[in-house]
Each structure stands twice: as structure tokens, then as C-alpha cells.
C-alpha positions in Angstrom: -50.1 -6.9 -24.9 -49.4 -9.6 -22.4 -45.9 -10.1 -23.9 -45.3 -6.4 -23.7 -46.2 -6.2 -20.0 -44.0 -9.2 -19.3 -41.1 -7.4 -20.9 -41.7 -4.3 -18.8 -41.9 -6.4 -15.7 -38.7 -8.2 -16.4 -37.0 -4.9 -17.2 -38.1 -3.3 -13.9 -36.9 -6.3 -11.9 -33.5 -6.2 -13.7 -33.1 -2.5 -12.8 -34.0 -3.1 -9.2 -31.5 -5.9 -8.9 -28.8 -3.7 -10.5 -29.4 -1.1 -7.7 -28.5 -3.5 -5.0 -24.9 -3.9 -3.7 -23.9 -7.4 -5.0 -20.6 -8.7 -3.8 -19.1 -12.2 -3.7 -17.8 -11.7 -0.2 -21.0 -10.5 1.5 -21.7 -11.7 5.1 -24.9 -11.4 7.1 -24.5 -10.5 10.8 -26.3 -9.1 13.8 -25.0 -6.1 15.8 -23.9 -7.0 19.3 -22.3 -3.8 20.6 -20.7 -0.6 19.5 -17.5 1.1 20.4 -16.9 4.5 18.8 -18.1 6.1 15.6 -16.5 3.6 13.3 -16.2 0.3 15.2 -18.8 -2.3 16.1 -19.0 -5.9 17.3 -21.2 -8.3 15.4 -22.2 -11.9 15.5 -22.0 -13.8 12.2 -22.7 -17.5 12.3 -21.3 -18.7 15.6 -18.5 -16.1 15.7 -18.4 -12.7 17.3 -16.0 -10.3 15.5 -15.0 -6.6 15.7 -15.8 -4.7 12.5 -14.0 -1.5 11.6 -16.1 0.5 9.1 -14.0 0.7 5.9 -12.9 3.9 4.1 -14.1 6.3 6.8 -12.6 7.7 10.0 -14.8 8.9 12.9 -13.5 11.5 15.4 -11.8 10.0 18.5 -13.8 9.9 21.7 -11.4 12.4 23.3 -12.2 14.9 20.4 -15.1 16.4 22.4 -17.9 16.7 21.5 -17.5 15.3 18.1 -16.4 11.8 19.1 -19.3 11.3 21.4 -21.7 12.6 18.9 -20.4 10.3 16.2 -20.7 7.3 18.5 -24.2 8.2 19.5 -25.3 8.5 15.9 -23.8 5.2 14.9 -25.7 3.6 17.8 -28.9 5.1 16.3 -28.1 3.7 12.9 -27.0 0.3 14.2 -28.9 -0.5 17.4 -28.1 -3.8 19.1 -29.9 -6.6 17.4 -29.9 -4.9 14.0 -29.5 -7.3 11.1 -26.8 -6.1 8.7 -24.9 -7.1 5.5 -21.2 -6.8 5.5 -18.9 -6.5 2.5 -15.5 -7.5 3.8 -12.5 -5.6 2.6 -9.6 -7.0 4.7 -8.4 -7.8 8.2 -6.3 -5.1 9.7 -3.2 -5.3 12.0 -5.5 -5.2 15.0 -7.3 -8.4 13.8 -10.5 -6.4 13.0 -12.6 -7.1 10.0 -12.6 -3.9 7.8 -15.8 -3.7 5.9 -18.6 -1.7 4.4 -21.8 -2.2 6.4 -25.3 -2.1 4.9 -28.8 -2.0 6.4 -31.0 -3.3 3.6 -29.8 -1.2 0.7 -28.2 1.7 2.7 -24.5 2.1 3.3 -23.9 3.0 6.9 -20.4 4.1 6.1 -21.7 6.6 3.5 -24.5 7.7 5.9 -22.0 8.7 8.6 -19.9 10.7 6.1 -23.0 12.4 4.6 -24.1 13.5 8.0 -20.6 14.8 8.9 -20.2 12.2 11.7 -17.1 10.8 10.0 -14.6 11.8 7.3 -13.3 9.9 4.3 -10.2 7.9 5.1 -8.4 8.7 1.8 -5.4 6.6 2.7 -7.6 3.5 2.5 -10.2 4.6 0.0 -9.1 2.1 -2.6 -10.9 -0.6 -0.5 -14.2 0.9 -1.5 -14.1 1.2 -5.3 -17.9 1.0 -5.7 -18.7 3.7 -3.2 -15.6 5.9 -3.6 -17.3 8.7 -5.6 -20.3 8.7 -3.3 -18.1 9.0 -0.2 -16.1 11.9 -1.6 -19.3 13.7 -2.7 -21.0 13.1 0.6 -18.0 14.6 2.5 -17.9 17.6 0.2 -21.6 18.3 0.8 -21.2 17.9 4.6 -18.3 20.3 4.7 -20.2 22.9 2.7 -23.2 22.6 5.0 -20.9 22.5 8.1 -22.5 19.4 9.5 -21.5 17.9 12.8 -17.7 17.5 12.7 -17.3 20.2 10.1 -19.1 22.8 12.2 -15.8 24.1 13.7 -13.2 26.5 12.6 -10.2 24.2 12.4 -11.2 20.6 12.5 -8.4 18.2 13.4 -8.5 15.0 11.4 -8.9 11.9 13.5 -5.6 10.4 12.2 -3.7 13.6 13.1 -5.3 13.6 16.6 -4.2 10.0 17.1 -0.7 10.9 15.9 -0.4 13.8 18.3 -1.7 11.7 21.2 1.0 9.0 20.4 3.8 11.6 20.4 2.6 13.0 23.7 2.5 9.6 25.3 6.0 8.7 24.0 7.3 12.0 25.4 5.8 11.4 28.8 7.2 7.9 28.9 10.8 9.2 28.3 10.7 11.7 31.2 10.6 9.1 34.0 13.6 7.4 32.4 15.5 10.7 32.4 14.6 11.3 36.1 16.0 7.9 37.0 19.4 9.1 35.8 19.3 12.1 38.1 21.3 12.3 41.3 18.8 12.3 44.3 21.3 14.5 46.3 20.2 17.4 44.1 16.3 17.4 44.3 15.9 20.7 42.6 18.0 19.9 39.5 18.7 16.9 37.3 22.4 16.4 37.7 23.5 13.0 36.2 24.5 10.3 38.7 28.2 9.8 39.3 29.0 13.3 37.9 32.5 14.5 39.1 32.5 17.0 42.0 34.3 20.1 40.7 35.1 23.4 42.2 35.2 26.4 40.0 39.0 26.5 40.0 39.1 22.9 38.9 37.2 23.7 35.7 39.8 24.5 33.1 38.3 23.1 29.9 35.1 23.9 28.0 34.1 20.3 28.2 34.1 20.5 32.0 31.7 23.5 31.9 29.5 21.5 29.6 29.3 18.6 32.0 28.3 20.7 34.9 25.7 22.7 33.1 24.2 19.7 31.3 22.2 18.7 34.3 21.0 22.2 35.0 19.8 23.5 31.7 18.3 22.2 28.5 20.7 20.6 26.0 20.0 23.2 23.4 20.9 26.0 25.8 24.2 24.2 26.8 25.1 23.7 23.2 24.5 27.4 22.6 26.8 28.4 25.4 29.7 26.0 24.7 29.5 25.2 21.0 29.1 28.7 19.7 
């Protein structure tokens, strides 16, 4: 009987150990601060590093109110001073440590997805082979239940939001350059500097018309007029 109980005890211990996330590149750390819904600062050893939660993407802070809600929830899950375990995946181009974050035996990355506070970052999902299926299932359930970020008619994925913001910034940066090429003598129109002064009777060729109108109207409109 004693031998039998010992076998049962050993078996139970074995199963319990199998349920824990065991990785060769685990690190222990303490939360120092939080940024948005997928970025934290931690102290491990004598170093303070920025950690980007792997395989998930939280709404940007400007995606109101979803970004702020996501950030608030992550602060609840990972308060300052919280002891965590990190499974490092890689270091990204911003020098951040991309990782899965665990509190005891609970994946914070998965928790955020299950609650609809973040979405699965499929482009980088290969970095989380052990939790891939759980992440996808968690997202599917959150979508069905319309939790948090999914409780809107047409959710814009965080990566699409960032891409649009980048395009807008680039467009705004080009406009001042165009204005610098405008002749200040014509404040109401953008006529290129050093454009030839022409009277109507001097314009004998289609290219001359094109030059005059180019500073007054959009390029597509000028092309329509003079290029058929």
C-alpha cells in the first residue's frame, strides 16, 4: 500500500510539473513601469529593460477608448513591483526584449487576448509556438463575446492604425517642402519660384499653358486639361 501511494504521489508531481511553462531562456524580473497595453519596463538582475509582449498587439493609445482601456488593464495585471517570469523570444529593431510574460503559471499575453484587450499579432505568431493555439482560441472567443476592443462595429487593427498614422505624418511633412517652392509674390496660389512671366498672347504652346496652370491647380487636373 505504501508503495502504491508513493507511485500516486510521484505521478501527481510529474503532472504538475508538466503543466508549468518550462523554457531554457526564462528570466525572472520585477515590473518597474508600464507604457501602453503591450509594453512594460522591468528590472532583471542589475539591468532595466523594455519588454514588448510577444505575439500580441494592443490598441494604440490614440485609438480611443480602446488604447487607454488596454493600458489600464495591463497595469492591473502587472502592477509596479510585481514579480514575473519572462520567456525571451528576440530583441526587436527598437532594442526591446520581445517576450512572453508570466505571473506564476499564468500568461499575461494570453490573458490580454482572452479579455479582448489585445489582438493576436499573426505576423509574429511563430515566436510563441507553445501558446499559439491558446492565443488564437482566446481571440476567437473574445470576438464572439464582443469583449473590449471587439465591442465596435469596424475595429481597426493596431498595425493598420499605425500604418495610416505614418502615411499621414509623411504627407504633412511633404507639404511644407512644397510651400517653400512657392513664389511669395502670389500668396493665394502656389506658383513655382522663377516661373516665366507670360501674357496670354505669349502662350503659343500647350506646354506653356501647362506651366502656368501647374501652380494653380492639382497636377491631376492639369494633366486632364493638357494631356487629354
